[in-house]
N, C-alpha and C positions, 0 to 999 in steps of 0.2 A: 483198180484198187477197191476193195470192199469197204463198207462203212467201218467195220471194226479195224481194218488196216489203216484207214485214214485217221481214225481217232488215236491209234497207236502212234502213227507218224506225227500227229499234232502234239501230243504231250512231249514226245522226244524233241521236236523242233523248239517248242517253248522252253523246255529244260535247257537245251543247248544255248539258246539265246540268253537266258538268264545267267548261265555259267560263264558266258563270254562277255557279258556287259561290263564295260569299264567305267561308265558314268554312275557314280554312287547315288546321284539324285534320281536316276531312273531305275536303279537296281531293285528297290523294294516292290515296285509295280511289276517288274519282269518276274520276280520270284513269286509273287501272288498269282499271276496269270499261269505260271507253270504249275504251281501247287494245285490250283483249281482244276486244271486239265488232268493232272495225275489223279486227284480225288474222283473226278468224273469217270475216268477210265477204270479205276478200282471198283467203283460202284456198278458200273456197266458190266464188268466181267466177273463180278463176285461169284465164286463157286465154279467158274469155268476157265479161270486163268491157268495158263501153263505155269509151272513153278518158276521158270526162268523169268517170265514177264513180271510176276508178282514180286520177285526178288528185286528186279530192276526198278520197279515202282517204289518200293520201300527204300532202296538205296538212294534213289533220286530225291525223295522227300527229305531224307536225312541230310544229304549234301546241300540242299536248298536251305534247310534250317541252319546249318553251319555257316553258309555264305551270308545269310541274313544277319546272324549274330556278329560275324566279323566285319561286314561292310554296309549293312543295311540301314544304319542310323548315323546321322551326323552328330559329332560331338561338339 
């Protein structure tokens, strides 16, 4: 696997982990880790991203923000 491929796999793995997290106490940290990996991937591949991956990254950030608003804080 190439370095680029491993970073692509990393953000996807962290995203999936956050999306599947059931413990709301752990969820905000999982979301922040996934968002950091996504932002890192976006910065790394800026200008050279295939349209599909750029769209996936944007969609993932949006979904993480929705998840954080729904479950990320204790009331």
